Backbone as JSON, one array per atom type, in Angstrom:
{
  "sequence": "XXXXXXXXXXXXXXXXXXXXXXXXXXXXXXXXXXXXXXXXXXXXXXXXXXXXXXXXXXXXXXXXXXXXXXXXXXXXXXXXXXXXXXXXXXXXXXXXXXXXXXXXXXXXXXXXXXX",
  "N": [[99.94, 129.54, 184.15], [103.02, 130.37, 182.8], [104.11, 130.26, 179.5], [107.08, 129.02, 178.1], [109.37, 130.72, 175.96], [110.3, 129.82, 172.65], [113.29, 129.5, 170.95], [114.15, 130.21, 167.65], [115.97, 129.77, 164.65], [116.53, 131.49, 161.66], [117.48, 131.22, 158.31], [119.02, 133.77, 156.5], [120.71, 134.85, 154.54], [123.64, 134.3, 152.5], [126.99, 134.26, 153.77], [128.87, 135.43, 152.05], [127.27, 137.2, 150.7], [127.32, 139.56, 152.01], [129.31, 142.29, 151.98], [132.4, 142.83, 153.6], [132.37, 145.03, 156.46], [129.98, 146.27, 155.86], [126.36, 146.36, 155.56], [123.3, 144.44, 155.16], [119.82, 144.37, 154.4], [117.35, 142.31, 155.77], [114.4, 140.27, 156.01], [112.73, 139.28, 158.85], [110.35, 137.4, 160.22], [108.44, 139.29, 159.36], [109.64, 141.65, 160.11], [112.0, 144.22, 159.51], [115.44, 143.69, 159.45], [118.74, 144.73, 159.98], [121.67, 143.35, 158.97], [125.02, 143.07, 159.73], [128.35, 142.63, 158.6], [131.53, 142.41, 159.85], [134.92, 143.37, 159.07], [136.73, 141.97, 160.58], [135.51, 139.59, 160.93], [133.27, 139.38, 162.57], [129.7, 139.24, 163.18], [126.72, 141.18, 163.3], [123.39, 142.12, 164.22], [120.73, 144.34, 163.94], [117.66, 146.23, 164.39], [116.32, 147.6, 161.37], [115.03, 150.01, 160.99], [115.45, 153.4, 161.38], [115.02, 155.0, 164.37], [114.88, 157.73, 164.77], [114.45, 159.13, 162.33], [112.55, 157.5, 161.17], [112.9, 156.15, 158.86], [113.73, 153.3, 156.84], [116.73, 152.5, 156.89], [119.13, 151.77, 158.17], [120.77, 149.58, 157.47], [122.18, 150.56, 155.37], [123.98, 152.28, 156.42], [127.11, 153.77, 157.59], [129.66, 151.77, 158.79], [131.63, 151.68, 161.72], [134.03, 152.55, 164.31], [133.52, 153.93, 167.41], [134.72, 155.45, 170.11], [135.58, 152.95, 171.07], [133.38, 151.38, 170.66], [131.59, 149.35, 168.4], [129.87, 150.6, 165.73], [127.06, 151.75, 163.71], [126.47, 154.43, 161.55], [123.64, 156.3, 161.04], [122.33, 156.93, 157.81], [120.69, 159.14, 157.51], [120.42, 161.26, 159.7], [122.83, 160.89, 160.89], [123.14, 159.74, 163.47], [124.68, 157.51, 165.81], [124.51, 154.03, 166.18], [124.94, 151.45, 168.43], [126.25, 148.41, 167.5], [126.17, 146.12, 169.01], [124.24, 146.41, 171.01], [122.18, 148.01, 170.03], [121.65, 150.53, 171.0], [121.36, 154.1, 170.79], [124.02, 156.29, 170.57], [124.07, 159.07, 170.81], [121.61, 159.8, 171.85], [120.36, 158.98, 174.72], [118.19, 156.37, 175.75], [117.02, 156.05, 173.31], [116.84, 153.74, 170.68], [117.35, 150.68, 168.81], [116.19, 147.34, 168.28], [118.4, 144.71, 169.13], [119.46, 141.82, 167.52], [120.08, 138.33, 167.94], [122.64, 136.75, 166.08], [124.22, 134.49, 163.83], [126.67, 132.42, 162.13], [126.28, 129.64, 160.25], [128.06, 127.27, 158.86], [128.3, 128.53, 155.74], [126.14, 130.11, 155.86], [124.19, 132.8, 156.98], [122.38, 133.32, 159.91], [119.53, 134.48, 161.74], [118.19, 134.84, 164.96], [114.95, 134.35, 166.26], [112.25, 134.68, 168.58], [109.52, 132.65, 169.62], [106.25, 132.28, 171.02]],
  "CA": [[101.31, 129.13, 183.94], [103.65, 131.09, 181.71], [104.71, 129.39, 178.5], [108.45, 129.4, 177.76], [109.59, 131.08, 174.56], [111.15, 128.91, 171.9], [114.2, 130.2, 170.05], [114.24, 129.66, 166.31], [116.94, 130.42, 163.78], [116.1, 131.55, 160.26], [118.56, 131.54, 157.37], [118.65, 135.02, 155.84], [121.56, 135.08, 153.37], [124.96, 133.66, 152.56], [127.98, 135.17, 154.31], [129.49, 136.17, 150.95], [126.33, 138.22, 150.22], [127.57, 140.79, 152.76], [130.68, 142.79, 151.84], [132.89, 143.21, 154.94], [132.14, 146.39, 156.94], [128.72, 146.8, 155.35], [125.19, 145.63, 156.02], [122.2, 144.13, 154.25], [118.53, 144.31, 155.07], [116.64, 141.05, 155.6], [113.09, 140.25, 156.65], [112.6, 138.21, 159.83], [109.0, 137.4, 160.79], [107.79, 140.54, 159.0], [110.37, 142.81, 160.64], [113.26, 144.5, 158.82], [116.63, 143.55, 160.28], [119.99, 145.06, 159.32], [122.73, 142.41, 159.35], [126.33, 143.64, 159.4], [129.54, 141.77, 158.63], [132.73, 143.2, 160.1], [136.11, 142.85, 158.39], [137.37, 141.03, 161.49], [134.77, 138.33, 160.93], [132.08, 139.41, 163.42], [128.38, 139.53, 162.63], [125.79, 141.86, 164.2], [122.08, 142.37, 163.62], [119.88, 145.29, 164.67], [116.52, 146.67, 163.61], [116.73, 148.42, 160.23], [114.33, 151.3, 160.95], [116.06, 154.47, 162.18], [113.95, 155.51, 165.21], [114.85, 159.19, 164.74], [113.83, 159.58, 161.08], [111.48, 156.59, 160.77], [113.25, 155.55, 157.57], [114.34, 151.97, 156.87], [118.0, 152.79, 156.25], [120.34, 151.49, 158.96], [121.64, 148.63, 156.77], [123.0, 151.31, 154.41], [124.82, 153.22, 157.16], [128.56, 153.57, 157.61], [130.12, 151.0, 159.95], [132.89, 152.18, 162.24], [134.33, 152.39, 165.74], [133.41, 155.22, 168.09], [135.01, 155.27, 171.52], [135.69, 151.53, 171.38], [132.13, 150.68, 170.35], [131.33, 149.12, 166.99], [128.63, 151.32, 165.48], [126.66, 152.15, 162.37], [125.96, 155.79, 161.5], [122.46, 156.4, 160.19], [122.55, 157.8, 156.65], [119.8, 160.3, 157.52], [120.88, 162.31, 160.6], [124.17, 160.5, 161.36], [123.24, 159.18, 164.82], [125.43, 156.25, 165.85], [123.85, 152.95, 166.89], [125.84, 150.38, 168.86], [125.85, 147.17, 166.82], [125.99, 145.04, 169.99], [123.05, 146.62, 171.84], [121.16, 148.79, 169.33], [121.47, 151.83, 171.64], [121.83, 155.3, 170.1], [125.02, 156.91, 171.43], [123.79, 160.48, 171.0], [120.32, 160.01, 172.5], [120.03, 157.93, 175.68], [116.79, 155.96, 175.74], [116.62, 155.79, 171.93], [117.6, 152.62, 170.14], [116.68, 149.66, 168.01], [116.38, 145.98, 168.81], [119.56, 143.92, 168.72], [119.05, 140.44, 167.24], [121.16, 137.33, 167.91], [122.98, 136.36, 164.72], [125.32, 133.52, 163.77], [126.98, 131.86, 160.82], [126.31, 128.18, 160.24], [128.69, 127.0, 157.56], [128.4, 129.8, 155.01], [124.81, 130.71, 155.91], [123.93, 133.71, 158.09], [121.08, 133.06, 160.54], [119.08, 135.39, 162.78], [117.31, 134.15, 165.9], [113.72, 135.01, 166.7], [111.57, 133.91, 169.62], [108.07, 132.46, 169.49], [105.6, 131.91, 172.29]],
  "C": [[101.86, 129.83, 182.69], [104.36, 130.11, 180.78], [106.1, 129.91, 178.14], [108.54, 129.73, 176.27], [110.53, 130.08, 173.93], [112.0, 129.73, 170.93], [114.27, 129.46, 168.72], [115.28, 130.44, 165.52], [116.44, 130.36, 162.36], [117.29, 131.95, 159.4], [118.13, 132.76, 156.56], [119.48, 135.33, 154.6], [122.83, 134.25, 153.51], [125.96, 134.7, 153.07], [128.6, 136.02, 153.2], [128.56, 137.21, 150.33], [126.57, 139.56, 150.9], [129.05, 141.17, 152.62], [131.16, 143.19, 153.24], [132.75, 144.71, 155.21], [130.96, 147.08, 156.27], [127.58, 145.97, 155.92], [124.22, 145.34, 154.88], [120.92, 144.11, 155.07], [117.86, 142.98, 154.74], [115.3, 141.15, 156.33], [113.0, 139.03, 157.56], [111.22, 138.35, 160.49], [108.3, 138.75, 160.54], [108.49, 141.79, 159.48], [111.69, 142.97, 159.88], [114.42, 144.47, 159.81], [117.85, 143.88, 159.44], [121.07, 144.13, 159.85], [124.05, 142.95, 158.83], [127.41, 142.59, 159.53], [130.76, 142.67, 158.82], [133.93, 142.56, 159.41], [136.86, 141.85, 159.26], [136.63, 139.72, 161.62], [133.5, 138.34, 161.77], [130.81, 139.72, 162.65], [127.54, 140.22, 163.71], [124.48, 142.07, 163.46], [121.28, 143.29, 164.54], [118.68, 145.62, 163.79], [116.98, 147.64, 162.52], [116.11, 149.81, 160.23], [114.98, 152.28, 161.92], [114.94, 155.1, 163.03], [113.84, 157.04, 165.21], [114.11, 159.7, 163.49], [112.63, 158.75, 160.67], [111.75, 155.89, 159.45], [113.94, 154.2, 157.77], [115.7, 152.03, 156.17], [119.25, 152.32, 156.98], [121.28, 150.51, 158.27], [122.55, 149.33, 155.78], [123.93, 152.3, 155.09], [126.29, 152.86, 157.09], [128.96, 152.89, 158.91], [131.47, 151.55, 160.4], [133.04, 151.9, 163.72], [134.31, 153.78, 166.36], [133.61, 154.99, 169.58], [135.09, 153.82, 171.95], [134.43, 150.73, 171.13], [131.99, 150.53, 168.85], [129.94, 149.68, 166.7], [128.31, 151.38, 163.99], [126.09, 153.55, 162.49], [124.77, 155.82, 160.56], [122.74, 157.32, 159.01], [121.7, 159.08, 156.67], [120.37, 161.44, 158.38], [122.21, 162.0, 161.27], [124.26, 160.07, 162.82], [123.96, 157.84, 164.73], [124.69, 155.24, 166.71], [124.85, 151.85, 167.17], [125.37, 149.08, 168.23], [125.66, 146.01, 167.79], [124.64, 145.16, 170.71], [121.9, 147.31, 171.12], [120.96, 150.18, 169.9], [122.04, 152.96, 170.78], [122.79, 156.03, 171.03], [124.71, 158.37, 171.73], [122.52, 160.76, 171.8], [119.99, 158.86, 173.44], [118.53, 157.63, 175.68], [116.25, 155.7, 174.34], [117.46, 154.62, 171.42], [116.74, 151.72, 169.29], [116.97, 148.3, 168.64], [117.66, 145.37, 168.27], [119.1, 142.46, 168.6], [120.26, 139.51, 167.36], [121.39, 136.88, 166.46], [124.16, 135.41, 164.78], [125.55, 133.1, 162.33], [127.08, 130.35, 160.98], [126.83, 127.75, 158.88], [128.93, 128.33, 156.87], [127.08, 130.57, 155.04], [124.65, 131.55, 157.16], [122.51, 133.45, 158.6], [120.81, 134.08, 161.62], [118.09, 134.63, 163.65], [116.09, 135.02, 166.21], [113.03, 134.1, 167.69], [110.08, 133.79, 169.31], [107.52, 132.02, 170.84], [105.37, 130.42, 172.36]]
}
């Protein structure tokens, strides 16, 4: 019998810790996660490690809009990663994990699953 996964939310920072249209790096269950706050109020979270360079830099990338998609440009080679899905726009099949994120009161939380 397969055991259902349990969703857990972990508080990672305060909303005011993230300047609009920038990101911060947080640690969730030993994994680096880049959490972005958009000026329109949206939050997104993706893996922080750039799969092309291997560097932990995506939280420091430039947030923008490319063809109607909200993206972050990697500071290393400038690939664009969709903040909703984690997919790399320039390289199909390359991407990072997208994490569920929410704001509870003034606290930003990221969801992780356990067995």
